[in-house]
N, C-alpha and C positions, 0 to 999 in steps of 0.2 A: 309592562312595568309601571307601577304607580308613579305619579309625578311627585318629585321631592320639593319640599318647601324652599322658597328662595331666601336669600339673605335679607332682602327687604321685608319678607313676611316675618322672619324671626325678630327683626328689629321692631317692626310695628306691633307685633304681639307682645313683646317685652315691655315696650313703652306703655301700651294700653293697660297691661296688668299692673305696672308700677304706679300708674296714675290712679287706677281704680281702687287699689288696696287701701291706701290711706283715706280715700274719700268714704269708703264703706265703714272703716273702723272709726274714724274721727267724726265724719259728718253724720253718719247714721247710727253710731254707737253699736255697731254690729260686732259680735264675737270674732276674735282674730281668725280662728280656724275656718269659720264660715266665709268670712271675707276673702281669705286666701284661696279657698276652693273656687269661689265665684270669679275671682280675678284670674286664676289659672285657666279656668274654662273659657273666659272671654278672650284671653290672650291666645289660647290654642285655637279658638274659632277663627281669629284673624289670620293666624299662620296658615291654616287650611284654606281660607278664602283666597289668600294671595299666592297660593302654590300655583306653579305653571300648569296650564291646562293640558291634559293628555288627550289630543284630538281623536286618537284612534283606539281608545281603550276597548271599546266594544268589538272592533274589528280584530284586534290582537287576540281577544278571547275566542273569536270565531275561527281562528286558524289561518287568516290571510298571511301571505308571505311577509315575514318580519322585515326582511331587507327592503322590500318595496315600501312598507309603512315608514321605516326609518328615513328612507330617502325622501319620501313625500313630506315628512315632517320637517326635515332640514330645509327643503326648498320653500315650504310655506313660511317657516320661521324667518327666512330671508326676504320673502316677498311681501309679507304683511306690513313691515315698516315702510316699504316703498309706496304702498297704497296710501298709508297715512301721510307720508311726505307729500304726495301728489294732492291729497285733499287739502292740506295746509297751504300748498302753493296756489291752488285754485282760489282759495279765500283771499289771497293777496293780489290777484290779477284783476285789473280794472275792466278789461274788455269782457263783457258779459258772455259773448259767444264762445270765446276761448275758454273762459272759466267753466262754463257749462259743459263744454266738450271734455275737459279734463275730469270733471266730476263724473261724467258718463263713463270715462275710462275706468275710474275707480269702482263704479258700480259693477261694471262687467268683470273686473278683476276679482272683486269679492264674491261674485256669483261663481266664478271658476274655482276660487279657494274652497267655497262650500261644497262644490261638486266633487273636488278631490278628497275632501274630508269624508264624504259619503262613500267614495269608492276610489282608494288610492291606486288601484290597478289600472285606472284610466290615465295615470300620470303621463305616460308616453305620448298621449295625444296633445298635451299642452306643455311639455317640458321646454320647448323653445320659447314659448310665451313667457314662462316663469323666469328663465335664465337669460333671455336676451331682450325680448320686446318690452317687458315690464320695466327693467332697469333703464332702458333707453327712453321710455316714455317719461319716467321720473326726471331724467336729465333734460329732455326737451321741454317739459313743463317749467322747470326751473330756469332754463334759458329764456323762455318767453317772458317769464316774470322779470328777469334781469334786464332784458331788452326794453321792456315797457317802462321800467323804472329809470332807465338812463335819462340823463339831462337832455340829450338830443336824441330821441329814439330813432333808430335806423328802420325806417318803414319797410324797406325791401327785405331785410332780415326778419322783421316781425311777420311779414306776409309769408315768407318761406317757412318760418317756424310754425305758423298757424296752419299752413297746408300740410306740414308733416304731422301735426296733431290730428288732422282730419284723416290722413292715411293710417295712422296708428289706430284710430277708432275703427276703421274697416278691418284691420288685422285682429284687433281684440274681438270684434264681433264674429269673425271667422273662426277663431279658436273656441269661442263659446259655442258656436254651431257644431264644431267637431265633437264636443262633449254631448250635445243633444243628439247627434247622429249615433253616438255610442249607446245612448239610452234607447233609441229606436231599434238599433241592431239587437239589443238585448230583448226588446219586446217581440221582435220577429222570431227569435229563437224560442221564447216562451210560448208564443202562439203555435209554433210548429210542434213543440213537445206536447202541448195540451191537446192539439188536434190528433196527434198520434195516439195519445192515451184514450181519448174519447172514441176514436175509430176502433181501438182494440176492445173497449168495453161495450160500446153500443153499435158498432158496425159503421162503415163509412156512410157518409151522407149521400143518398141517392140523388142524382141530378133531377131537377124539376122537369116534369113532362111538358112538352111544348103546348102552348095554348092554341087550340084550333079556333079560327074565326069563321063564321058562316059568311059565305059570299052573298052579296046582295043579289036579288032577282034581277035578271037583265030584261 
């Protein structure tokens, strides 16, 4: 299903057309009907540009299970704002090590988002990451920022929260590796299928004959 223009898109497109029309008619002395056509085209372009992106349009056309696509789309729509929130939180944290670690979490998260967009059938491998670990990571990052901002920082809680961020980094990395394992599993299957096809057309590969070496003269 094609993405429908958002309310913001309609508003922005209408404002652009309304501003452009008098500018063309009065400022450039352009005939009204030509200016109207140009203004309408410009406004329509903005509406289309601001329409929500359909991540899985190509996959829907290819026949991938619609239910899986819709579920993946819902989870990603909830997950992306969390990554943006973490990125903003990292920019407000003064401790460089903690800020860099949170940015690394965001990088891994977005890599996982991109992998799911390419193949939503792999969603089951990272569902817990999207629905549990990512929201908790956003909360922990915000907690660290709040602790650091306190008039009298609680060093023990800061240290414990920093340690939790480190452990979350390990969990994020593990889930990213799970997706990579899925790619490798797919490669193994493709290699087996290709080998079977080649063996059928060309015959199986004969094992190499052992190389005989001449014994030295005693």
